[in-house]
C-alpha positions as CSV (number, residue, x, y, z in Angstrom):
1,M,28.3,-143.1,-12.0
2,R,31.2,-142.4,-8.9
3,L,31.2,-139.1,-8.0
4,I,33.7,-137.5,-5.1
5,N,32.1,-135.7,-2.6
6,T,33.6,-132.1,-2.5
7,E,33.2,-131.8,1.5
8,T,34.9,-135.1,2.3
9,F,36.8,-136.1,-0.9
10,L,35.6,-139.2,-0.9
11,L,34.2,-141.1,-4.1
12,E,30.5,-142.2,-3.8
13,E,28.9,-144.3,-6.4
14,F,25.3,-143.3,-7.6
15,F,22.9,-145.3,-10.1
16,D,19.5,-144.3,-10.9
17,E,19.0,-140.9,-8.9
18,V,22.0,-138.7,-9.6
19,P,22.6,-135.6,-7.4
20,Q,23.1,-132.2,-9.1
21,Y,27.0,-132.0,-10.0
22,A,30.3,-130.3,-11.1
23,I,32.5,-131.3,-14.0
24,L,36.1,-130.4,-14.9
25,S,37.5,-130.4,-18.3
26,H,41.1,-130.1,-18.6
27,I,44.4,-131.9,-20.5
28,W,45.6,-134.9,-18.6
29,G,49.2,-134.3,-18.0
30,N,51.6,-136.9,-17.0
31,D,50.2,-140.2,-15.8
32,K,52.1,-140.2,-12.8
33,E,51.0,-136.6,-12.1
34,E,47.1,-137.2,-12.2
35,V,45.2,-138.4,-9.1
36,S,43.7,-141.9,-9.5
37,S,40.8,-143.2,-8.2
38,R,43.3,-145.1,-5.9
39,D,44.8,-141.8,-4.9
40,V,41.6,-140.9,-3.8
41,M,40.3,-143.8,-2.0
42,N,44.2,-143.8,-0.2
43,D,43.9,-139.8,0.8
44,R,47.4,-139.2,-1.5
45,R,47.8,-135.8,-1.9
46,E,51.1,-135.1,-2.9
47,K,50.6,-135.4,-6.9
48,A,50.8,-132.0,-8.9
49,G,47.1,-133.1,-10.5
50,W,45.7,-132.6,-7.1
51,F,45.5,-128.9,-7.2
52,K,42.9,-128.9,-10.1
53,L,41.2,-131.5,-8.3
54,E,40.9,-129.5,-5.0
55,S,40.5,-126.3,-7.1
56,C,37.5,-128.0,-8.9
57,C,35.7,-129.0,-5.4
58,N,35.9,-125.6,-4.1
59,R,34.5,-123.6,-6.8
60,A,31.6,-126.5,-6.6
61,L,31.2,-125.8,-2.5
62,K,30.8,-122.1,-3.5
63,D,28.0,-123.0,-6.0
64,G,26.3,-124.6,-3.6
65,L,27.2,-128.2,-5.0
66,K,28.2,-131.4,-3.0
67,Y,29.4,-133.3,-5.8
68,A,31.9,-133.2,-8.5
69,W,33.3,-135.1,-11.7
70,V,37.0,-135.4,-12.6
71,D,37.5,-138.1,-15.4
72,T,41.0,-138.8,-13.4
73,C,39.7,-140.2,-10.0
74,C,36.1,-140.5,-10.5
75,V,37.0,-143.3,-13.7
76,D,38.5,-146.5,-12.6
77,N,40.9,-146.6,-15.4
78,T,42.6,-149.7,-15.1
79,N,39.0,-151.4,-15.2
80,S,38.5,-151.8,-19.0
81,V,34.8,-152.6,-18.5
82,E,34.3,-149.6,-16.4
83,L,36.0,-147.3,-18.8
84,G,34.8,-148.3,-21.7
85,E,31.1,-147.7,-20.0
86,A,32.6,-144.4,-19.2
87,I,33.4,-143.7,-22.7
88,N,30.5,-143.9,-23.9
89,C,28.3,-142.2,-21.4
90,M,30.6,-139.5,-21.5
91,F,28.9,-137.0,-23.5
92,R,25.5,-137.7,-21.5
93,W,27.6,-136.9,-18.2
94,Y,29.1,-133.5,-19.6
95,R,25.9,-132.6,-21.1
96,N,23.8,-133.2,-17.6
97,A,26.2,-131.1,-15.4
98,A,25.1,-128.6,-13.3
99,S,28.5,-126.7,-13.7
100,L,31.2,-127.2,-16.1
101,W,34.5,-125.5,-16.0
102,S,37.4,-126.2,-18.0
103,Q,41.2,-125.1,-17.2
104,L,43.1,-124.2,-19.9
105,S,46.5,-124.4,-18.9
106,S,47.5,-124.0,-22.1
107,S,46.7,-124.3,-25.9
108,R,46.5,-128.1,-26.1
109,W,42.7,-127.7,-24.8
110,F,41.8,-126.8,-28.4
111,Q,43.7,-129.6,-29.9
112,S,42.9,-132.5,-28.1
113,G,40.2,-134.9,-29.4
114,W,38.4,-135.4,-26.0
115,T,37.8,-131.9,-25.1
116,L,35.4,-131.5,-28.1
117,Q,32.6,-133.0,-26.4
118,E,33.7,-131.2,-23.2
119,L,33.2,-128.4,-25.2
120,L,29.8,-129.0,-27.5
121,A,27.9,-131.1,-24.6
122,P,27.1,-128.5,-21.9
123,R,25.2,-125.7,-22.1
124,N,27.5,-123.2,-20.7
125,I,31.6,-123.4,-19.6
126,V,33.5,-121.2,-17.7
127,F,37.1,-121.0,-18.7
128,Y,39.8,-120.6,-16.1
129,D,43.6,-120.3,-16.3
130,S,46.1,-122.4,-14.4
131,E,45.6,-120.5,-11.5
132,W,42.2,-120.9,-11.3
133,H,41.5,-116.7,-12.7
134,A,38.4,-116.8,-14.4
135,I,38.8,-115.9,-18.1
136,G,35.1,-115.9,-19.7
137,S,32.0,-118.1,-20.2
138,K,31.7,-119.9,-23.6
139,T,29.0,-117.4,-24.5
140,Q,31.3,-114.6,-23.8
141,L,34.1,-115.7,-26.1
142,S,31.8,-117.5,-28.9
143,S,33.7,-115.8,-31.8
144,T,37.1,-116.2,-30.5
145,I,36.2,-120.0,-29.8
146,A,34.5,-120.1,-33.5
147,K,38.0,-119.2,-35.0
148,I,40.0,-121.3,-33.3
149,T,37.7,-124.8,-33.6
150,G,35.9,-123.5,-37.0
151,I,32.9,-124.6,-35.0
152,P,30.1,-121.8,-36.2
153,R,28.8,-120.0,-32.9
154,P,25.2,-121.0,-33.4
155,F,26.2,-124.2,-32.3
156,L,28.6,-123.3,-29.3
157,L,25.6,-120.8,-27.9
158,G,23.1,-123.9,-28.5
159,I,21.1,-122.1,-31.0
160,S,21.5,-125.1,-33.5
161,H,21.4,-128.6,-32.6
162,L,24.6,-130.9,-33.3
163,T,22.1,-133.1,-35.6
164,D,21.6,-130.0,-37.5
165,A,25.1,-129.9,-38.5
166,S,26.0,-132.8,-41.6
167,I,27.7,-135.6,-40.8
168,A,30.9,-133.9,-42.9
169,Q,30.2,-130.7,-40.9
170,R,30.7,-132.2,-37.5
171,M,34.2,-134.4,-38.7
172,S,35.6,-131.3,-39.5
173,W,35.4,-129.9,-36.4
174,A,37.6,-132.8,-35.4
175,S,40.1,-132.5,-38.4
176,K,42.6,-131.0,-36.4
177,R,42.3,-132.5,-33.1
178,Q,44.7,-135.6,-31.7
179,T,44.7,-138.3,-29.3
180,K,47.2,-140.1,-27.6
181,R,46.0,-143.3,-28.9
182,K,45.1,-143.4,-32.4
183,E,41.8,-145.7,-31.8
184,G,40.8,-142.7,-29.3
185,I,40.1,-140.1,-32.0
186,A,36.9,-142.4,-33.0
187,Y,36.1,-142.9,-28.8
188,C,36.0,-139.4,-28.7
189,L,33.3,-138.8,-31.5
190,L,31.0,-140.9,-30.2
191,G,28.7,-138.7,-28.5
192,L,29.0,-135.8,-31.0
193,F,27.2,-138.6,-33.4
194,G,25.0,-140.0,-31.0
195,V,26.4,-143.5,-31.1
196,M,27.6,-146.2,-28.9
197,M,30.1,-149.3,-29.3
198,P,32.3,-151.5,-27.8
199,I,35.7,-150.5,-27.0
200,I,38.3,-152.3,-28.0
201,H,42.0,-150.8,-26.8
202,G,44.7,-151.4,-29.5
203,E,42.8,-151.6,-32.6
204,G,44.0,-148.4,-33.5
205,E,42.5,-146.5,-37.1
206,Q,40.4,-149.9,-37.4
207,A,38.4,-148.0,-34.4
208,F,37.5,-144.5,-37.1
209,A,36.3,-147.2,-39.9
210,R,33.9,-149.0,-37.4
211,L,33.0,-145.4,-35.7
212,Q,31.6,-144.6,-39.5
213,R,30.0,-147.9,-40.2
214,Q,28.1,-147.4,-37.0
215,I,27.2,-144.0,-37.8
216,T,26.0,-145.0,-40.8
217,E,23.6,-147.7,-39.0
218,S,21.6,-144.7,-38.0
219,T,21.4,-142.1,-40.7
220,N,21.2,-141.2,-44.5
221,D,23.7,-138.6,-44.2
222,D,25.4,-139.2,-46.9
223,S,27.9,-136.4,-46.4
224,I,29.7,-139.0,-44.6
225,F,31.2,-140.2,-48.0
226,A,32.2,-136.0,-48.3
227,W,35.5,-136.4,-47.0
228,G,38.5,-135.7,-49.2
229,L,36.7,-132.4,-50.5
230,G,39.2,-130.1,-51.8
231,L,42.3,-132.3,-50.9
232,P,45.2,-132.8,-53.3
233,E,44.8,-135.5,-55.6
234,S,46.5,-138.9,-55.8
235,E,49.4,-138.4,-58.4
236,E,49.2,-142.1,-59.6
237,D,48.0,-143.2,-62.8
238,D,44.4,-144.0,-63.3
239,S,45.3,-147.6,-64.8
240,E,43.2,-150.7,-64.3
241,G,45.3,-151.9,-61.3
242,E,44.5,-148.9,-59.1
243,I,42.7,-150.0,-55.9
244,S,39.7,-148.3,-54.7
245,A,40.2,-145.7,-52.0
246,G,37.4,-147.4,-50.0
247,V,34.0,-145.8,-48.8
248,F,35.1,-144.7,-45.6
249,A,37.7,-141.7,-44.6
250,S,40.9,-143.0,-42.4
251,S,40.7,-140.2,-39.9
252,P,38.9,-136.6,-39.5
253,A,41.3,-135.0,-41.0
254,D,39.9,-136.1,-44.4
255,F,36.9,-134.3,-43.9
256,A,38.9,-130.7,-43.2
257,N,37.2,-129.0,-46.1
258,C,33.7,-129.8,-44.3
259,G,33.2,-127.4,-42.5
260,H,30.6,-125.7,-44.6
261,I,29.2,-128.8,-46.3
262,A,25.3,-129.1,-45.1
263,Q,22.8,-132.1,-46.0
264,R,20.1,-131.3,-47.9
265,N,16.3,-131.7,-47.3
266,E,15.9,-135.1,-45.9
267,Y,12.2,-135.5,-47.1
268,T,13.0,-134.7,-50.3
269,A,12.5,-137.4,-52.9
270,S,16.4,-136.8,-53.6
271,T,17.2,-138.5,-50.5
272,T,19.9,-141.3,-50.8
273,P,19.3,-144.2,-48.2
274,F,22.2,-146.3,-48.4
275,T,23.2,-150.0,-46.3
276,I,26.6,-151.5,-45.7
277,D,26.7,-155.1,-46.3
278,G,29.3,-157.3,-47.2
279,G,32.1,-154.7,-47.2
280,C,30.1,-153.2,-49.7
281,V,27.7,-150.5,-49.8
282,R,24.2,-150.3,-51.5
283,I,23.2,-146.9,-52.6
284,N,21.2,-144.9,-55.4
285,L,23.0,-141.6,-56.5
286,P,22.3,-139.7,-59.4
287,L,25.6,-139.9,-61.9
288,H,27.5,-137.1,-63.6
289,T,29.7,-137.7,-66.3
290,T,32.6,-134.8,-67.5
291,T,33.3,-134.6,-70.6
292,A,36.9,-136.2,-70.0
293,G,34.6,-139.5,-68.8
294,R,34.8,-139.4,-65.5
295,V,31.9,-140.5,-63.5
296,F,30.8,-139.1,-60.0
297,G,28.1,-140.0,-58.2
298,L,26.3,-137.1,-56.7
299,L,25.2,-137.3,-52.8
300,N,22.8,-135.4,-51.3
301,C,24.9,-132.8,-49.5
302,G,26.3,-129.7,-51.0
303,P,28.1,-126.1,-49.7
304,E,25.5,-124.3,-47.4
305,R,25.4,-121.3,-49.1
306,N,25.0,-122.6,-52.3
307,S,22.3,-124.9,-52.7
308,K,22.8,-125.4,-56.7
309,E,26.0,-127.5,-56.1
310,V,26.5,-130.7,-54.5
311,V,29.2,-132.8,-53.7
312,G,30.4,-135.6,-56.2
313,I,32.7,-138.7,-55.5
314,P,34.5,-140.4,-58.3
315,L,33.4,-143.8,-59.4
316,R,34.2,-146.4,-61.4
317,H,32.3,-149.0,-63.0
318,M,33.1,-152.8,-61.7
319,S,30.4,-154.7,-63.6
320,N,28.7,-155.0,-66.9
321,E,25.4,-156.6,-64.9
322,P,22.4,-154.1,-64.6
323,S,21.8,-152.7,-61.4
324,A,18.8,-153.4,-59.4
325,Q,16.4,-151.2,-57.7
326,P,16.3,-152.1,-54.6
327,L,13.4,-150.9,-51.7
328,N,14.6,-149.0,-49.1
329,I,12.5,-148.7,-45.5
330,R,13.9,-146.6,-42.9
331,T,14.3,-148.5,-39.6
332,G,13.3,-146.2,-37.2
333,R,11.0,-143.3,-36.3
334,Q,11.6,-139.9,-37.6
335,K,10.5,-136.7,-36.6
336,R,10.6,-133.6,-38.6
337,K,12.6,-131.2,-36.9
338,N,11.2,-127.6,-36.3
339,R,13.0,-125.3,-38.6
340,A,11.1,-122.4,-37.7
341,K,12.2,-122.3,-34.0
342,Y,14.1,-119.3,-34.6
343,Q,12.5,-118.2,-38.1
344,D,12.9,-114.5,-38.9
345,W,14.4,-113.8,-35.8
346,F,17.4,-110.9,-35.4
347,Y,21.1,-112.8,-34.8
348,I,23.7,-110.7,-33.6
349,E,27.2,-111.4,-35.0
350,D,30.0,-111.0,-32.5
351,T,30.9,-107.5,-32.0
352,I,34.1,-108.3,-30.1
353,E,36.5,-107.2,-33.6
354,A,33.8,-104.1,-33.6
355,G,35.3,-103.5,-29.6
356,L,31.6,-103.6,-28.6
357,E,29.2,-105.8,-26.1
358,L,25.5,-105.7,-26.1
359,I,24.5,-104.6,-22.8
360,E,21.3,-104.0,-23.3
361,V,17.7,-104.8,-25.3
362,E,14.3,-103.0,-25.2
363,P,11.5,-104.9,-24.7
364,E,14.3,-107.3,-22.5
365,S,12.0,-110.0,-22.9
366,R,12.8,-110.5,-26.8
367,W,16.5,-110.6,-25.7
368,R,17.8,-114.2,-25.9
369,R,21.4,-113.7,-24.3
370,D,22.8,-116.9,-24.1
371,Y,22.0,-117.3,-28.0
372,S,22.8,-113.9,-29.4
373,L,19.6,-113.7,-30.6
374,I,16.5,-110.9,-30.2
375,E,13.0,-112.3,-30.8
376,T,11.0,-111.2,-33.7
377,A,6.7,-111.5,-32.7
378,N,4.9,-114.0,-34.3
379,D,1.8,-111.9,-34.7
380,S,3.4,-109.1,-35.8
381,V,0.2,-106.9,-37.5
382,D,0.6,-106.2,-41.5
383,D,2.4,-103.3,-42.4
384,I,3.4,-101.8,-39.2
385,A,6.7,-102.1,-38.1
386,Q,7.8,-104.6,-34.6
387,E,10.4,-102.1,-32.8
388,T,13.2,-103.4,-30.8
389,W,16.2,-101.3,-29.6
390,A,19.9,-102.6,-28.5
391,R,22.4,-100.8,-27.2
392,F,26.0,-101.5,-27.6
393,R,28.9,-100.6,-25.5
394,P,32.3,-100.0,-26.9
395,D,35.5,-100.7,-24.8
396,E,36.8,-97.8,-25.0
397,E,36.6,-94.6,-21.9
398,G,34.7,-91.6,-22.9
399,S,32.7,-92.2,-25.7
400,S,29.4,-92.6,-26.6
401,D,27.2,-95.9,-26.8
402,F,26.0,-97.0,-30.3
403,V,22.3,-97.9,-30.1
404,V,20.2,-99.5,-33.0
405,L,16.8,-99.6,-33.7
406,L,15.7,-103.0,-35.3
407,E,12.6,-102.9,-37.2
408,F,10.5,-106.2,-38.2
409,E,7.3,-106.1,-40.0
410,T,5.4,-108.2,-42.6
411,Q,3.2,-107.7,-45.7
412,G,1.4,-110.6,-46.2
413,E,3.8,-113.5,-46.8
414,Q,6.8,-111.1,-46.8
415,R,9.1,-110.5,-44.1
416,R,11.3,-107.8,-43.8
417,A,13.7,-105.8,-41.2
418,R,15.8,-103.2,-41.3
419,G,18.2,-101.8,-38.7
420,H,19.0,-97.6,-37.8
421,L,21.6,-96.6,-36.0
422,M,22.7,-93.8,-33.8
423,V,24.5,-92.8,-30.7
424,A,23.5,-91.8,-27.0
425,D,25.1,-90.6,-23.9
426,K,26.4,-93.8,-21.3
427,P,24.2,-92.2,-18.5
428,T,21.1,-92.3,-20.7
429,P,19.1,-95.2,-19.9
430,L,17.6,-97.1,-23.0
431,S,14.3,-97.2,-21.3
432,E,14.3,-93.2,-22.0
433,I,15.0,-93.3,-25.2
434,V,12.6,-95.9,-26.0
435,K,9.7,-93.6,-24.3
436,R,11.2,-90.3,-26.4
437,S,11.5,-92.2,-29.6
438,S,8.2,-91.1,-31.0
439,E,10.1,-87.4,-30.9
440,I,12.5,-88.8,-33.4
441,R,12.0,-87.2,-36.8
442,H,11.6,-90.5,-39.2
443,M,13.8,-88.4,-41.6
444,V,16.6,-89.0,-39.7
445,Y,15.7,-92.8,-39.9
446,G,18.0,-95.0,-42.0
447,K,21.5,-94.3,-41.0
448,E,23.6,-97.0,-41.1
449,S,26.9,-95.9,-40.0
450,A,27.7,-93.4,-37.2
451,N,30.5,-92.1,-35.0
452,N,31.1,-92.2,-31.6
453,G,33.4,-89.5,-31.2
454,T,36.3,-92.4,-31.2
455,F,35.3,-94.4,-33.9
456,S,32.9,-95.4,-37.0
457,I,30.8,-98.1,-36.8
458,L,28.8,-99.6,-40.1
459,L,25.8,-101.5,-39.5
460,T,23.9,-104.2,-41.9
461,V,21.3,-106.1,-41.5
462,E,20.6,-109.0,-43.9
463,Q,18.8,-112.2,-44.3
464,D,20.4,-115.3,-44.3
465,I,20.8,-118.9,-43.2
466,V,21.8,-119.2,-39.3
467,A,21.6,-123.0,-38.1
468,G,19.6,-124.2,-41.4
469,Q,16.9,-121.4,-41.0
470,E,16.4,-117.9,-42.4
471,M,17.2,-115.2,-39.9
472,F,18.0,-111.2,-39.9
473,V,21.9,-111.3,-39.2
474,V,23.0,-107.9,-37.5
475,N,26.4,-107.0,-37.8
476,L,28.4,-103.7,-36.4
477,A,31.8,-103.4,-38.0
478,R,34.5,-100.8,-37.3
479,T,34.7,-98.6,-40.8
480,N,37.3,-96.0,-41.4
481,D,34.7,-93.9,-43.2
482,V,33.1,-91.3,-41.0
483,P,29.6,-90.7,-42.1
484,D,28.5,-87.1,-42.9
485,V,25.8,-87.1,-40.2
486,T,25.5,-89.1,-36.9
487,V,22.0,-89.5,-35.4
488,H,22.2,-88.8,-31.5
489,A,19.4,-90.6,-30.1
490,M,18.6,-87.9,-27.5
491,F,19.5,-84.7,-30.2
492,E,16.0,-85.0,-31.7
493,S,14.2,-85.0,-28.5
494,A,16.5,-82.3,-26.9
495,V,15.6,-79.9,-30.1
496,L,11.9,-80.8,-29.7
497,E,11.9,-80.1,-26.0
498,T,13.8,-77.0,-26.1
499,K,11.7,-75.9,-28.9
500,E,8.7,-77.1,-26.4
501,F,10.2,-75.3,-23.6
502,L,10.3,-71.6,-25.8
503,D,6.6,-71.9,-26.8
504,N,6.1,-72.4,-23.5
505,A,8.2,-69.7,-22.5
506,I,6.5,-67.2,-24.8
507,I,2.9,-68.4,-23.6
508,S,3.9,-68.4,-20.2
509,E,5.6,-64.6,-20.9
510,E,1.9,-63.7,-22.4
511,T,0.3,-64.9,-19.5
512,L,2.6,-62.9,-16.9
513,R,2.2,-59.6,-18.6
514,E,-1.6,-59.9,-18.5
515,E,-1.4,-61.3,-15.1
516,E,0.9,-58.0,-14.1
517,E,-1.9,-55.5,-15.7
518,R,-4.6,-57.3,-13.6
519,L,-2.3,-57.4,-10.4
520,I,-1.8,-53.1,-11.0
521,R,-4.9,-52.9,-11.6
522,Q,-6.0,-54.6,-8.3
523,A,-2.8,-52.8,-6.8
524,E,-4.4,-49.2,-7.1
525,D,-7.7,-50.3,-5.7
526,F,-6.1,-51.7,-2.6
527,A,-3.5,-48.1,-2.2
528,H,-6.9,-46.1,-1.6
529,T,-8.0,-48.6,1.0
530,L,-4.4,-48.8,2.5
531,E,-4.7,-44.6,2.8
532,L,-8.1,-45.2,4.8
533,A,-6.3,-47.5,6.7
534,R,-3.6,-45.5,7.4
535,G,-5.6,-42.4,9.1
536,G,-7.6,-44.5,11.1
537,L,-4.1,-46.6,12.3
538,A,-3.1,-42.7,13.2
539,V,-6.6,-42.3,15.4
540,V,-6.1,-45.5,16.6
541,N,-2.1,-45.0,17.6
542,E,-3.2,-41.5,19.1
543,R,-5.9,-43.3,21.1
544,I,-3.1,-46.1,22.5
545,D,-0.9,-43.1,23.6
546,K,-3.2,-41.4,25.9
547,L,-4.5,-45.1,27.2
548,N,-0.5,-45.8,27.5
549,E,-0.1,-42.6,29.6
550,E,-3.4,-43.4,31.7
551,K,-1.7,-46.9,31.8
552,A,1.4,-45.7,33.3
553,Q,-0.5,-43.3,36.0
554,L,-2.9,-46.2,37.0
555,T,0.3,-48.5,37.5
556,K,2.4,-45.9,39.7
557,Q,-0.9,-45.4,41.7
558,L,-0.9,-48.9,42.2
559,E,2.7,-49.1,43.0
560,M,2.3,-46.6,45.8
561,G,-0.9,-48.1,47.0
562,S,1.0,-51.2,47.1
563,V,3.7,-49.7,49.5
564,H,1.1,-48.0,51.4
565,M,-0.9,-51.1,52.0
566,N,2.0,-53.1,52.8
567,Q,2.9,-49.8,55.9
568,I,-0.4,-50.1,57.2
569,S,-0.4,-53.9,57.3
570,D,2.9,-53.6,59.5
571,Q,0.9,-51.0,61.7
572,I,-2.0,-53.0,62.3
573,K,0.5,-56.2,63.3
574,G,2.0,-54.1,65.6
575,I,-1.0,-52.9,67.0
576,R,-2.1,-56.5,67.4
577,E,0.6,-57.4,69.2
578,K,0.7,-54.4,71.8
579,R,-2.9,-55.6,72.5
580,A,-2.1,-58.7,73.0
581,E,0.3,-58.1,75.5
582,L,-2.2,-55.3,77.0
583,S,-4.6,-58.3,77.1
584,E,-2.2,-60.3,79.0
585,Q,-1.4,-57.2,81.4
586,V,-5.0,-56.8,82.1
587,T,-5.9,-60.6,82.8
588,Q,-3.3,-60.3,85.6
589,L,-4.3,-57.0,87.4
590,G,-8.0,-58.6,87.3
591,V,-6.4,-61.5,89.4
592,H,-4.5,-58.8,91.7
593,F,-7.7,-56.9,92.2
594,R,-9.6,-59.8,92.7
595,A,-7.2,-60.5,95.3
596,L,-7.3,-57.0,96.8
597,E,-11.2,-56.7,97.1
598,P,-12.2,-57.9,100.8
599,D,-9.5,-55.3,101.7
600,A,-10.3,-52.6,99.7
601,L,-14.1,-52.7,100.7
602,A,-13.5,-52.6,104.3
603,N,-11.3,-49.5,103.6
604,G,-14.4,-47.5,102.3
605,Y,-14.2,-48.0,98.5
606,H,-16.9,-49.2,96.6
607,S,-17.5,-51.0,93.4
608,S,-18.3,-50.1,89.8
609,V,-18.8,-53.0,87.5
610,L,-17.3,-52.9,84.3
611,Q,-18.1,-55.1,81.8
612,A,-14.6,-56.8,80.0
613,S,-16.7,-57.6,76.7
614,G,-16.5,-61.0,77.2
615,E,-13.3,-61.2,79.0
616,E,-14.9,-62.1,82.5
617,D,-12.0,-64.1,83.3
618,R,-9.5,-61.9,83.0
619,V,-11.0,-58.3,84.1
620,P,-11.9,-58.2,87.8
621,D,-16.0,-57.9,88.0
622,V,-15.7,-54.7,90.4
623,L,-13.0,-51.9,90.7
624,W,-13.1,-49.9,93.7
625,E,-13.7,-46.1,94.3
626,Q,-13.0,-44.0,97.5
627,E,-16.1,-42.2,98.7
628,D,-14.0,-39.2,99.6
629,T,-12.2,-39.2,96.1
630,D,-12.7,-39.1,92.5
631,V,-9.7,-41.7,91.9
632,I,-10.2,-44.8,90.1
633,F,-8.1,-47.6,90.1
């Protein structure tokens, strides 16, 4: 498999280990406009097709994919061997792609035979316009695509496997599609039927006959012979010279009216194996002869919704020889299909026409979003309804949502389901509605219509066959009939909540009245205590006033004493300074008197010993006195 590197735009080849890749689905333009493998190898980017190639690679890079596959350049279309291998493998390549993007440059995408497998093989597709603006996914657009293509939504969503559709039904999906070459209409269907065959260019319509023969080798679905159903009959006379129309159709267009033809149970006794040998089909069929003598071989297929009818093919007796009873042995091992995978689930019909979108399911684990399915539990207890809530949002602004309660219950072997429709305000979470659902009166259940203030919706829940299995089909459709009563999911809860609030208010009022009386009595007791406290407080206040007066007096005395102390300190300081001066003078005089002592004694003075209070160095030891006088120096 050759892939283009989305970073380098170089082609790389892979064999066993193929990395994840994206695929571009598109309609080829003029061959001169498309980018070939040679153009990529030579880095020629001037062609118009380079834009979609580059856009695909850029989109892949944003999604974390290093590789992409584009049929124009990843296959060497000039190499017949490589092209033949690619055509036989293409369905598998589309199915295994990590992402697939379809560029809808025009409506031709839905008319091409090649894009049929591109629509059905991948799990999902995102559609883009010619400017690479996203339009929507296959899941989101499944209803619109189903109308355009005639392919039922279960096959688009992947609920049903392609093999669940009969050969005739699958052929009908290609009945309005075309390919550039006549043989292309056969080659583009190889993957749809799970067969492979050599590619022979230029073989034209023979390719489709060869495809049918290849299909018959791998299946016993005889709806392949149901072509021509409902088409205008030939106006030629039923003469002896009439040539048989043949057993195979000339093109898928012959199956245009077989979209509803289903294969009957392939394990019943009515199964009709057949073989092709020598240009003839060997088959055992029940025969039905009309009153007009026409003989029809009854095939093991018929209308999907009417098991009492089968398809009959016109036959003409060609020989009088007795027919043998062949022994038919299956050539391959077959397994029973799991027909009960989605048994009894809820299948949500597309609500686009109703202008609604399913946005929420509770419990969320039951929602198979990509399949439009809601699961029902296999272990549902008898007589106990299993509840699932689904919320549908309208396109209109300002209108309420629609909420559906789906109930599923079992009674022995019987399975029953019913739905209840109501509305809810957008801001109210679905989980809150489910939480309060027990408060909804059961008498308001059973409403199958509701009006959200803008339009009315009719709900139906019916058991039907979907993808070959019995499911409960949930359908919401607009109706012009306005219901007399619309149930609001939270109204019942609001009413009950209001009643509970009123009851609680009454109880609270009585409780408060009793509490008030108790408090009044308590207040009276406290009043006497407070009066005594007031008297005591007055006495205390009087004492406080007296103490405040004493405090003021003492404060004033303290202030005056402080001033007086400062004055005394200043006086002490002055005295100390004067004493220091006098001490200095005494010291000097002492020195002077000692100097005069010899002369004084000689002149008749006598000494008087004075003690200088420990200052012997500063005061003279002897002062002199005149003997004739009392003067002391």
